C-alpha positions as a printed Julia matrix, in Angstrom:
68×3 Matrix{Float64}:
 125.4   100.71  79.99
 127.86   99.43  77.81
 129.92   96.23  79.05
 133.8    95.99  79.11
 135.31   94.03  76.37
 136.97   90.79  77.44
 138.87   89.0   74.85
 138.92   85.17  74.63
 142.33   83.61  74.67
 143.71   83.81  71.18
 141.68   86.96  70.53
 143.38   90.04  69.61
 142.62   93.57  71.2
 144.1    96.68  71.26
 145.39   99.06  74.05
 147.21  102.35  74.67
 150.61  102.41  75.28
 152.41  105.66  75.85
 150.83  107.86  72.92
 150.09  105.17  70.86
 147.92  102.14  70.26
 149.26   98.53  70.33
 147.96   95.35  69.34
 147.99   92.38  71.52
 147.0    88.61  71.42
 145.15   87.45  74.48
 147.28   84.8   76.36
 145.37   84.9   79.85
 141.88   85.33  81.22
 141.04   85.68  84.82
 137.46   86.75  85.5
 137.28   90.08  84.35
 141.14   90.51  84.0
 143.11   89.53  80.86
 146.63   90.05  79.64
 148.44   89.36  76.25
 151.69   89.7   74.35
 152.16   92.75  71.95
 152.14   91.37  68.22
 152.27   94.55  66.39
 153.75   97.83  66.39
 152.21  101.1   67.25
 148.81  102.68  65.66
 148.53  106.34  65.73
 144.71  106.3   66.3
 142.08  104.37  68.09
 140.14  103.9   64.69
 143.23  102.46  62.9
 143.86  100.15  66.05
 140.26   98.82  66.04
 140.08   98.34  62.33
 143.36   96.3   62.58
 141.73   94.19  65.33
 138.62   93.5   63.58
 140.6    92.27  60.46
 142.77   90.0   62.84
 139.86   88.65  64.56
 137.74   87.87  61.57
 134.87   90.42  62.49
 132.84   92.5   60.41
 134.52   95.63  59.08
 131.85   97.79  60.11
 133.3   100.61  62.41
 131.43  100.94  65.89
 128.72  103.21  66.57
 129.49  106.79  67.65
 129.55  106.91  71.33
 126.97  109.45  72.87
């Protein structure tokens, strides 16, 4: 079973807002809850937002494995 991603303070993450994905920078973590400030506009697809987050965090550019 996959675990929920919980960013560390200063890391970037994406979340759906309305019908688009926005990029946030994590500024608070409390157990399994976290919050952040929006730093970037909207991305139309989850894949585009995930790719941008990987670049911002300095992670590998390899996309996630397809979910079954």
